[in-house]
C-alpha positions in Angstrom: 103.1 39.7 -22.4 99.5 40.2 -21.0 97.3 37.6 -22.5 93.6 37.0 -22.1 92.0 33.5 -23.2 88.2 33.5 -24.0 87.6 29.9 -23.9 90.0 29.2 -21.3 88.0 25.8 -20.4 89.0 24.3 -23.7 92.0 21.9 -23.1 94.2 23.3 -25.8 93.6 26.9 -24.7 94.1 26.0 -21.0 97.3 24.1 -21.8 98.8 27.0 -23.5 97.7 29.5 -20.9 99.3 27.5 -18.2 102.5 27.3 -20.3 102.7 31.2 -20.5 101.8 31.5 -16.7 104.7 29.2 -15.9 107.0 31.4 -18.1 106.1 34.3 -16.3 103.5 35.9 -18.6 100.4 37.6 -17.2 97.6 35.6 -18.0 93.8 35.8 -17.6 90.9 33.7 -19.2 87.1 33.1 -18.8 84.8 30.4 -20.0 81.2 29.1 -18.9 82.4 25.6 -18.2 85.7 24.0 -16.6 86.3 20.3 -16.4 87.1 19.5 -12.8 90.5 18.2 -13.7 91.5 21.6 -15.1 89.9 23.3 -11.8 92.2 21.4 -9.6 95.3 22.3 -11.8 94.2 26.1 -11.9 93.8 25.9 -8.2 97.3 24.5 -7.9 98.8 27.2 -10.2 96.9 30.2 -8.6 94.8 30.5 -11.8 91.4 29.7 -10.2 88.7 32.3 -11.2 86.1 33.3 -8.5 83.3 33.5 -11.0 82.7 31.2 -14.1 81.1 32.9 -17.0 82.0 35.8 -19.6 82.9 39.0 -17.9 83.7 42.0 -20.3 85.6 44.1 -17.6 88.5 41.3 -17.7 89.2 42.9 -21.2 91.4 46.1 -21.1 93.7 48.1 -23.1 96.9 46.7 -21.5 96.3 43.2 -23.2 99.0 42.3 -25.8 96.9 39.4 -27.2 93.2 38.1 -26.8 93.1 34.7 -27.9 89.8 33.0 -29.0 88.9 29.3 -28.4 87.2 27.0 -31.1 83.7 27.1 -29.3 83.5 31.1 -28.9 80.4 32.4 -30.5 80.5 35.9 -32.3 78.1 37.5 -29.7 80.3 36.8 -26.8 80.6 39.9 -24.6 84.3 39.6 -24.2 84.9 39.4 -27.8 82.9 42.2 -28.4 84.5 44.4 -25.8 88.1 43.5 -27.3 86.8 44.6 -30.8 85.7 47.8 -29.4 89.3 48.5 -27.6 90.8 47.3 -31.1 92.8 44.7 -29.4 94.9 42.1 -31.1 92.6 39.0 -32.0 93.8 35.9 -32.5 92.6 32.2 -32.7 94.4 29.6 -30.7 96.5 28.2 -33.7 97.4 31.4 -35.1 98.7 32.6 -31.9 100.5 29.2 -31.1 102.2 29.9 -34.5 103.5 33.4 -33.3 105.1 31.7 -30.4 106.7 28.8 -32.3 107.4 30.2 -35.8 111.1 30.3 -35.2 111.3 26.5 -34.3 111.2 23.5 -36.9 107.5 22.7 -36.9 106.8 19.0 -37.4 102.9 18.8 -37.9 101.1 15.3 -38.3 97.8 15.5 -39.8 95.1 13.1 -40.6 91.4 12.2 -39.9 91.7 9.3 -37.7 95.3 8.3 -37.3 97.1 11.2 -36.5 97.3 10.8 -32.8 99.0 7.4 -32.8 101.7 8.7 -35.2 102.5 11.6 -32.9 102.4 9.1 -30.1 104.9 7.0 -32.0 107.2 9.9 -32.8 107.4 11.1 -29.2 108.1 7.8 -27.7 110.8 7.1 -30.2 112.6 10.7 -29.4 112.0 10.1 -25.6 113.7 6.5 -25.8 116.5 8.0 -27.7 116.8 11.1 -25.3 116.0 13.7 -28.0 114.5 16.9 -26.6 111.8 18.3 -28.2 108.8 20.6 -27.7 105.3 19.4 -28.5 101.7 20.5 -28.3 98.9 18.1 -28.1 95.1 18.4 -27.9 95.2 16.4 -24.2 95.5 17.4 -20.9 99.2 18.5 -20.0 99.9 18.1 -23.6 102.1 21.1 -24.1 106.0 21.6 -23.8 107.6 24.8 -24.7 111.1 25.8 -24.3 113.3 28.5 -25.3 116.3 26.1 -26.3 114.5 23.3 -28.3 114.7 23.5 -32.0 111.9 21.1 -33.0 108.4 21.2 -31.9 105.9 18.3 -32.9 102.3 19.4 -33.2 99.0 17.4 -33.7 97.3 19.1 -36.6 93.7 19.5 -35.9 91.2 19.8 -38.8 88.4 21.8 -36.7 87.9 25.6 -37.6 90.2 27.7 -35.8 87.8 30.4 -34.4 84.9 32.4 -35.2 87.2 35.0 -36.6 89.5 32.6 -38.3 87.2 29.8 -39.8 90.1 27.8 -41.7 91.2 24.4 -40.2 93.7 24.6 -37.3 96.4 23.2 -39.4 96.3 25.7 -42.0 98.0 28.3 -39.5 101.1 26.2 -38.6 103.1 26.2 -41.9 105.0 23.0 -41.3 108.6 22.4 -42.0 108.2 18.6 -41.8 104.5 17.1 -42.3 102.9 13.9 -42.4 99.6 13.2 -43.7 98.0 9.8 -42.6 94.3 9.6 -43.9 91.4 11.6 -45.0 88.0 10.2 -43.9 84.9 12.4 -43.8 82.3 11.7 -41.4 78.7 13.2 -41.6 77.8 15.9 -39.2 81.4 17.2 -39.2 82.3 20.7 -39.6 82.4 20.6 -43.3 79.3 20.2 -45.7 80.6 17.6 -48.0 83.6 15.3 -48.7 85.3 17.5 -51.3 85.1 20.6 -49.2 86.7 18.8 -46.4 89.4 16.7 -48.4 90.1 20.2 -50.2 91.4 21.4 -46.7 94.2 18.8 -46.7 95.3 20.0 -50.2 95.5 23.5 -48.9 97.6 22.0 -46.0 100.1 20.5 -48.2 100.4 23.7 -49.9 101.0 25.5 -46.6 104.2 23.6 -46.3 107.3 25.7 -46.4 109.1 25.7 -49.6 111.9 23.1 -49.2 110.2 21.4 -46.6 108.8 17.7 -46.8 105.6 15.6 -46.7 105.5 12.1 -45.7 102.3 10.6 -46.9 100.0 7.5 -46.6 100.1 6.2 -50.2 97.5 3.5 -49.7 95.1 6.3 -48.9 93.8 7.1 -52.3 92.7 10.8 -51.2 95.8 11.3 -49.3 97.8 10.3 -52.7 95.9 12.5 -54.8 96.0 15.7 -52.6 100.0 15.1 -52.2 101.0 14.0 -55.6 99.0 16.7 -57.3 100.5 19.6 -55.3 103.0 22.1 -57.1 104.5 23.1 -53.7 108.3 22.8 -54.2 108.8 20.3 -51.3 110.1 16.8 -50.9 107.5 14.2 -51.0 108.0 10.7 -49.1 105.3 8.0 -49.5 104.8 4.9 -47.0 102.6 2.1 -46.7 102.1 -0.9 -44.6 105.6 -2.6 -44.1 106.4 -6.1 -44.8 105.7 -8.3 -41.5 105.0 -11.8 -40.0 102.4 -13.0 -37.6 103.1 -16.0 -35.4 100.9 -17.2 -32.3 99.5 -13.8 -32.1 102.8 -11.9 -32.0 103.7 -9.5 -35.0 107.2 -9.6 -36.4 108.4 -6.6 -38.6 110.9 -7.4 -41.3 114.0 -5.3 -40.9 117.3 -4.9 -42.4 118.6 -6.8 -39.4 116.0 -9.5 -39.3 112.5 -10.0 -37.7 111.6 -7.8 -34.8 109.0 -8.5 -32.4 106.5 -5.6 -31.6 104.1 -5.0 -28.9 101.5 -3.4 -31.7 99.3 -5.4 -33.9 97.1 -4.5 -37.0 97.9 -2.9 -40.3 96.8 0.3 -39.4 99.2 0.6 -36.5 102.2 -0.9 -38.6 101.2 1.7 -41.2 101.4 4.6 -38.7 104.8 3.0 -37.7 106.1 3.3 -41.4 105.2 7.0 -41.4 106.6 7.8 -37.9 109.9 6.3 -39.1 110.2 8.8 -42.1 109.5 11.7 -39.6 111.9 10.6 -36.9 114.7 10.0 -39.6 114.3 13.6 -40.7 114.6 14.6 -36.8 117.9 12.8 -36.5 117.0 9.2 -35.5 118.7 6.5 -37.6 116.8 3.4 -38.6 118.5 1.2 -35.9 117.6 3.8 -33.2 114.1 3.8 -34.4 113.3 0.1 -34.5 114.9 -0.4 -31.2 112.4 2.1 -29.5 109.4 0.9 -31.3 110.1 -2.6 -30.0 109.2 -1.3 -26.5 106.0 0.8 -27.9 102.5 -0.3 -26.7 
């Protein structure tokens, strides 16, 4: 493929461009600002651009895809050129879906807690030597292969792009989903709480038929959005598990007795309970999960 990224300086865009470059695809891109750490990687991989900014001459009729970053505006000269040429324009999450649509997509969504759940799931899988692909909104946060069936994705709620204004997680159509919390913050991309919370209801309805949603029943809005959905999917609720605390150490109650943990706080313990449901659906049994989580920090 020949792919051009408008907004290459965004971490998720850069991660995906680099993954395609390593796979042998022809990758180009532009942006007005690049983090110094990204510049170093670009130099190492031979992707360093001579000029920073927008250049419509980098957009040509040979491109298979033009991928738009979240921050790209409607008057971007490269976007205007791509429209003139009738090229295939896609947002980052829509393009990502095209690349992974044949995999079993595990999408972790939520306002504040999703990153920790993703971290727990990947730790457990790695501890048990289970190979999976993953996509995270962090430097080097992507691993794409041809052979792995599962891909773990962090489902962000930001609008996808100027041409695709739906939240990122609406594009992923998960087979296995988890929803941690719904917490609205003033000054976000959404005008009010109801509009924001509604996006999560749409997310639940986007899960493929026969798939599953694991959800935090202690979050009133999460419980409402999941349990009111008529999507024919399996629904697994979780909450804060039973535990003991002694001398600042947390001991989780398990079928095999109390297990010491490195983590603390009810939020982290609730996240652990959600991660357990997801890992079990990915082939990790209960004993293997607890053994791995005893080493999670």
